[in-house]
C-alpha positions as CSV (number, residue, x, y, z in Angstrom):
1,M,126.0,113.6,75.1
2,E,122.8,111.6,75.6
3,Q,123.0,107.9,76.2
4,A,120.5,106.0,74.1
5,Y,119.0,102.6,74.8
6,D,116.2,100.4,73.3
7,V,114.5,100.4,76.7
8,I,114.9,102.6,79.8
9,I,113.6,101.1,83.1
10,I,113.0,103.5,86.0
11,G,113.3,101.6,89.2
12,A,115.5,98.6,90.0
13,G,113.2,96.6,92.3
14,P,111.8,93.2,91.5
15,A,109.6,94.4,88.6
16,G,112.3,96.5,87.0
17,C,115.0,93.9,87.3
18,A,112.7,91.1,86.0
19,A,111.9,93.2,82.9
20,A,115.6,94.1,82.4
21,R,116.8,90.5,82.6
22,T,114.1,89.4,80.1
23,L,114.8,92.2,77.7
24,C,118.5,91.9,77.7
25,S,118.2,88.1,77.2
26,A,116.3,88.9,74.0
27,G,119.1,91.1,72.8
28,L,117.7,94.6,73.6
29,S,119.9,97.3,75.2
30,V,118.5,98.4,78.6
31,G,119.3,101.3,80.8
32,L,118.3,100.5,84.4
33,F,118.0,103.6,86.7
34,D,117.1,104.0,90.4
35,K,117.3,106.9,92.8
36,A,118.7,104.7,95.6
37,I,122.2,103.5,96.1
38,F,122.2,99.7,96.3
39,P,122.1,97.6,98.4
40,R,119.0,99.3,99.9
41,D,116.4,98.2,102.3
42,K,112.6,98.0,101.5
43,T,109.7,97.6,103.9
44,C,108.3,94.2,103.0
45,G,107.0,90.9,104.5
46,D,109.9,89.1,102.6
47,A,107.8,86.0,101.8
48,L,108.1,84.3,98.5
49,I,105.1,82.2,97.6
50,P,104.5,80.0,94.5
51,D,103.8,82.9,92.1
52,A,107.2,84.4,93.0
53,F,108.9,81.1,92.3
54,H,107.1,80.8,89.0
55,A,108.5,84.2,88.0
56,L,112.0,83.3,89.3
57,S,111.9,80.1,87.3
58,K,111.2,82.1,84.1
59,L,114.2,84.3,85.0
60,G,116.4,81.3,85.6
61,L,117.1,82.4,89.2
62,T,115.3,79.8,91.3
63,Q,118.5,77.9,92.4
64,R,120.2,81.1,93.5
65,I,117.3,82.1,95.7
66,A,117.2,78.6,97.3
67,G,120.8,79.1,98.4
68,I,120.2,82.3,100.4
69,S,116.6,82.0,101.5
70,Y,114.9,80.2,104.4
71,A,112.4,77.5,103.3
72,V,109.0,77.2,104.9
73,D,106.5,74.4,104.5
74,G,103.4,75.6,106.3
75,M,101.1,78.5,106.9
76,R,99.4,79.0,110.2
77,L,96.3,81.1,110.6
78,I,95.4,82.4,114.0
79,S,92.1,84.2,114.7
80,S,91.2,86.7,117.4
81,D,89.6,84.0,119.7
82,G,92.8,82.0,119.7
83,S,91.7,79.4,117.1
84,D,94.4,78.3,114.7
85,V,94.9,76.0,111.8
86,L,98.1,74.9,110.0
87,V,97.9,74.2,106.2
88,R,100.5,73.0,103.8
89,A,102.2,75.9,102.0
90,H,105.6,75.8,100.3
91,G,107.5,79.0,100.2
92,A,110.6,80.8,101.4
93,C,111.7,84.0,103.1
94,I,114.5,86.3,102.2
95,Q,115.2,89.9,103.3
96,R,114.4,92.3,100.5
97,L,117.8,93.8,100.7
98,K,119.2,90.4,99.7
99,L,116.5,89.6,97.2
100,D,116.8,93.0,95.4
101,E,120.6,92.6,95.2
102,L,120.3,89.2,93.7
103,L,117.7,90.4,91.1
104,L,119.8,93.4,90.3
105,N,122.9,91.3,89.7
106,G,120.8,89.0,87.5
107,A,119.8,92.0,85.3
108,I,123.4,93.3,85.1
109,E,124.9,90.0,84.1
110,T,122.7,89.9,81.1
111,G,123.8,93.3,79.9
112,A,121.6,95.9,81.7
113,M,123.5,99.1,82.3
114,F,122.7,100.1,85.9
115,S,122.8,103.7,87.1
116,P,122.1,104.3,90.8
117,G,121.5,107.7,92.4
118,H,119.4,108.9,89.5
119,D,116.1,110.4,90.7
120,F,113.5,110.5,87.9
121,I,112.4,114.0,86.9
122,R,110.2,113.6,83.8
123,V,109.7,111.9,80.5
124,L,109.2,113.7,77.2
125,D,107.8,112.2,74.0
126,E,109.9,113.2,70.9
127,N,107.7,113.0,67.8
128,G,106.2,109.7,68.7
129,K,109.4,107.9,68.0
130,Y,111.7,108.3,71.1
131,Y,111.3,109.3,74.7
132,R,113.7,111.6,76.4
133,I,114.1,110.9,80.1
134,E,115.6,113.3,82.7
135,F,117.2,112.3,86.0
136,N,118.6,114.4,88.9
137,T,121.9,112.9,90.1
138,G,122.5,115.5,92.8
139,L,125.2,117.0,90.7
140,G,123.0,118.0,87.8
141,V,120.5,116.8,85.3
142,V,121.3,113.7,83.1
143,T,119.3,113.1,80.0
144,T,118.8,109.7,78.2
145,R,116.8,108.5,75.3
146,A,114.9,105.3,74.5
147,S,112.2,103.9,72.3
148,W,110.4,102.3,75.2
149,V,110.1,103.3,78.9
150,L,109.1,101.1,81.8
151,L,108.1,102.8,85.1
152,A,108.8,100.7,88.1
153,T,109.1,103.3,90.9
154,G,106.9,101.7,93.5
155,A,103.9,103.0,95.5
156,H,104.6,106.7,95.9
157,P,102.4,108.8,93.6
158,A,104.9,111.6,92.7
159,P,106.9,109.8,90.0
160,I,103.8,108.1,88.6
161,E,102.2,111.6,88.2
162,R,105.4,112.9,86.6
163,A,105.2,110.1,84.1
164,G,101.6,110.9,83.2
165,L,100.2,107.5,84.4
166,L,98.6,108.5,87.7
167,L,94.8,108.2,88.0
168,S,94.5,108.3,91.8
169,A,97.1,109.3,94.4
170,E,95.6,107.2,97.2
171,C,97.5,104.2,98.4
172,R,94.9,101.6,99.5
173,S,97.0,99.9,102.2
174,F,99.8,100.4,104.6
175,A,102.2,98.1,106.4
176,V,104.9,98.3,109.1
177,R,107.6,95.7,109.9
178,Q,110.5,95.0,112.2
179,Y,113.4,92.5,112.2
180,V,114.0,90.5,115.4
181,R,116.7,87.7,115.9
182,N,115.8,84.7,118.1
183,E,118.1,81.8,117.6
184,R,116.3,79.6,120.1
185,L,112.9,79.8,118.4
186,A,114.3,79.7,114.9
187,K,115.5,76.2,115.3
188,D,112.1,74.6,114.7
189,F,110.2,77.4,113.2
190,N,109.3,76.8,109.5
191,E,105.8,78.3,109.1
192,L,104.4,81.6,107.8
193,V,102.1,82.9,110.6
194,F,99.2,85.2,109.8
195,V,97.2,86.6,112.8
196,F,93.8,88.2,112.5
197,D,93.4,90.0,115.8
198,T,91.5,92.9,117.1
199,T,94.7,94.8,118.0
200,V,95.1,95.3,114.2
201,K,91.7,96.8,113.4
202,G,91.0,96.4,109.7
203,G,94.1,94.3,109.0
204,Y,96.3,91.5,110.2
205,G,99.7,90.7,111.6
206,W,102.4,88.3,110.5
207,I,105.5,86.5,111.8
208,F,107.8,85.1,109.1
209,P,111.0,83.3,109.8
210,G,114.1,84.2,107.7
211,P,117.7,83.4,107.3
212,D,120.2,83.8,110.2
213,A,117.4,83.3,112.8
214,V,115.9,86.7,111.9
215,F,112.1,87.0,112.0
216,N,110.1,89.5,110.0
217,I,107.3,90.8,112.3
218,G,104.7,93.2,111.0
219,I,101.1,94.4,110.6
220,G,99.2,95.4,107.5
221,F,96.0,97.3,107.0
222,F,93.2,96.6,104.5
223,G,92.0,99.5,102.3
224,S,92.3,102.8,104.1
225,A,92.0,101.3,107.6
226,H,95.5,102.8,108.5
227,K,94.0,106.3,108.3
228,H,91.8,105.5,111.3
229,N,94.6,103.8,113.3
230,N,98.0,104.5,114.7
231,P,100.3,101.8,113.1
232,R,103.0,102.1,115.7
233,R,100.6,101.8,118.6
234,N,98.7,98.9,116.9
235,Y,102.0,97.1,116.4
236,E,103.0,97.5,120.0
237,N,99.6,96.2,121.1
238,F,99.9,93.3,118.7
239,I,103.3,92.4,120.2
240,A,102.0,92.7,123.7
241,K,98.9,90.5,123.2
242,L,100.1,87.5,121.3
243,P,101.9,84.8,123.4
244,L,104.1,83.7,120.5
245,L,105.4,87.2,120.1
246,Q,105.9,87.7,123.8
247,E,108.1,84.6,123.8
248,L,109.9,85.7,120.6
249,M,110.6,89.2,122.0
250,C,111.5,88.0,125.5
251,D,115.0,86.7,124.6
252,G,115.1,88.1,121.1
253,E,117.3,90.8,119.7
254,I,115.8,93.7,117.8
255,V,118.0,94.2,114.7
256,S,116.0,97.0,112.9
257,P,113.7,99.9,113.8
258,L,110.0,99.7,112.9
259,K,109.6,100.8,109.4
260,G,106.4,101.5,107.4
261,A,105.4,102.0,103.8
262,P,102.2,102.6,101.7
263,L,101.0,99.9,99.3
264,R,99.3,100.3,96.0
265,T,97.0,97.3,95.6
266,G,94.3,95.9,93.4
267,L,95.7,96.9,90.0
268,S,94.1,100.3,90.4
269,G,95.0,104.0,90.4
270,T,97.5,103.9,87.5
271,R,97.3,103.6,83.8
272,F,99.0,100.4,82.6
273,A,100.3,102.0,79.4
274,K,100.4,105.3,77.6
275,G,102.0,104.9,74.2
276,G,105.4,103.3,74.6
277,L,105.5,104.1,78.3
278,L,104.4,101.1,80.5
279,G,103.8,100.9,84.2
280,I,105.0,97.8,86.0
281,G,105.1,96.4,89.6
282,E,103.7,98.2,92.6
283,C,103.3,101.5,90.7
284,I,100.3,100.0,88.9
285,G,99.0,98.3,92.1
286,A,100.4,94.8,91.4
287,T,100.1,93.9,95.1
288,F,97.2,91.6,96.1
289,P,94.6,93.2,98.4
290,L,94.0,91.2,101.5
291,T,97.3,89.3,101.6
292,G,99.6,92.2,100.6
293,E,101.8,89.8,98.6
294,G,103.4,91.7,95.8
295,I,106.9,90.4,95.0
296,G,105.7,87.6,92.6
297,K,103.2,89.8,90.8
298,A,105.7,92.6,90.5
299,M,108.1,90.3,88.7
300,E,105.3,88.9,86.6
301,T,104.2,92.3,85.3
302,G,107.8,93.2,84.5
303,I,108.1,90.0,82.5
304,L,104.8,90.7,80.8
305,A,105.8,94.2,79.8
306,A,109.2,92.9,78.4
307,D,107.4,90.1,76.5
308,A,105.0,92.7,74.9
309,I,107.9,94.8,73.7
310,I,109.9,91.8,72.4
311,A,106.9,90.4,70.5
312,K,105.2,93.6,69.3
313,C,107.9,96.3,69.0
314,Q,108.0,96.2,65.2
315,L,104.3,97.0,65.1
316,G,104.6,100.2,67.1
317,R,103.6,101.7,70.4
318,A,99.9,101.0,70.2
319,A,100.4,97.3,69.5
320,V,102.8,97.0,72.5
321,A,100.5,98.9,74.8
322,Q,97.5,96.8,73.8
323,A,99.3,93.5,74.2
324,Y,100.6,94.5,77.7
325,T,97.3,95.9,78.8
326,R,95.5,92.7,77.8
327,S,97.9,90.6,79.7
328,V,97.5,92.7,82.9
329,D,93.7,92.8,82.5
330,A,93.8,89.0,82.6
331,L,95.0,89.2,86.2
332,Q,92.2,91.5,87.2
333,P,89.5,88.9,88.2
334,K,91.7,87.4,91.0
335,F,92.7,90.9,92.3
336,E,89.0,91.8,92.4
337,V,88.1,88.8,94.5
338,Y,90.8,89.6,97.0
339,R,89.7,93.2,97.2
340,K,86.1,92.1,98.0
341,A,87.3,89.5,100.5
342,E,89.0,92.2,102.5
343,F,85.6,93.3,103.7
344,L,84.9,89.8,105.2
345,F,88.3,89.7,107.0
346,K,87.6,93.0,108.8
347,W,85.1,91.2,111.0
348,P,86.6,89.1,113.8
349,Y,83.5,86.9,114.1
350,L,83.9,85.8,110.4
351,T,87.6,85.1,110.6
352,N,87.1,83.1,113.8
353,K,84.5,81.0,112.0
354,L,86.7,80.6,108.9
355,V,89.7,79.5,110.9
356,R,87.8,77.0,113.0
357,H,86.0,75.6,109.9
358,T,89.2,75.3,108.0
359,R,90.7,73.3,110.9
360,N,87.8,70.9,111.0
361,N,86.9,70.6,107.4
362,E,89.3,68.9,104.9
363,T,87.6,70.4,101.8
364,T,87.9,73.9,103.1
365,R,91.5,73.3,104.2
366,G,92.3,72.2,100.7
367,K,90.8,75.3,99.3
368,V,92.8,77.5,101.6
369,E,96.0,75.6,100.7
370,G,95.0,76.2,97.0
371,L,94.5,79.9,97.7
372,F,98.1,80.2,99.0
373,N,99.5,78.1,96.2
374,E,97.3,79.8,93.5
375,T,95.9,76.4,92.5
376,A,92.3,77.2,93.6
377,D,89.9,79.9,92.6
378,P,89.7,82.4,95.5
379,A,86.1,83.2,94.6
380,F,85.0,80.5,97.1
381,L,85.6,83.2,99.7
382,L,82.6,85.2,98.3
383,T,80.0,82.5,97.7
384,L,76.9,82.3,99.9
385,P,76.8,78.5,99.9
386,G,80.5,78.5,101.0
387,W,79.9,80.9,103.9
388,A,76.7,79.1,104.8
389,K,78.8,76.0,105.5
390,I,81.3,78.0,107.4
391,L,78.8,79.7,109.6
392,F,76.3,77.0,110.3
393,R,78.1,73.7,110.4
């Protein structure tokens, strides 16, 4: 017998769980499905910045996160010539395994029915009223029904294509990361470190401190730069060159292998909606170009989709799809600015100039702080007058 719900969510990451908690809190029945068995690991930088805390506040989960994450109060930018600048930046770090477990529990406690080990096969429209969704459990095919479907399956194109939302299979970015424990350095380390270095051609590296003295170390590539690089070799060169990383690795303990994953960025490559089927999270590219930050925007798109269903479900599929599409379209201008800014950060000369200017100019430092905290328009990165000041003063 088919299990029926008001909404079926395919994927139990940040986007899916944020949507599930929002929908269940409004009284809708939700089936939450994922192919993985939880807890499960996910390649990620693990940093929570203000947009993530804004979403967590809407979900009523801020205090729980505070109890298991590692707080940071600064962001250090290091350029390839060794210049660096520290700006104020309030955030936190938490391993995705722990974050996803917390968000999943938050969805379940509001009434979401979670089914792990269910690999999405296809979705079928039944007379424009219901959807029938099929999953492979390894023991056979399970079929469910719902009026609304949210796809939150991440970056890989195959499930997006099976759902009929795929426009482009290309993932614009790629990242690798590794966990290293160093109790000595962790004692006084409360910064997110971003490194723009020639060892990561067309990208950047990071060093983020986390709970239990475990550092998240990784590199990410802008656009399709990873296609012209060897991520493992680039990572090894990155480790070998930076003095801070040499110190961290010298008496540190490697606690995970190097893992990599593609990223869908820039709100591109996927339809946001098709009838009563809505895409949310990384499957629609809800990860910022340039920074690679995606946790906050994933949760935000999940909440936006849930809000559209709650507000417009009585008006039918077209009304829900239109409301959701408009809310996501409103995010587009900022994503576009970050996408264009990627070009500038590919050039070491420009990043060297930007870091030095930020260190010496209070106004620019304030704009960079606002960029991190989402209180300033990132468009200043693209203006000719702005770069004239950076380059010639």
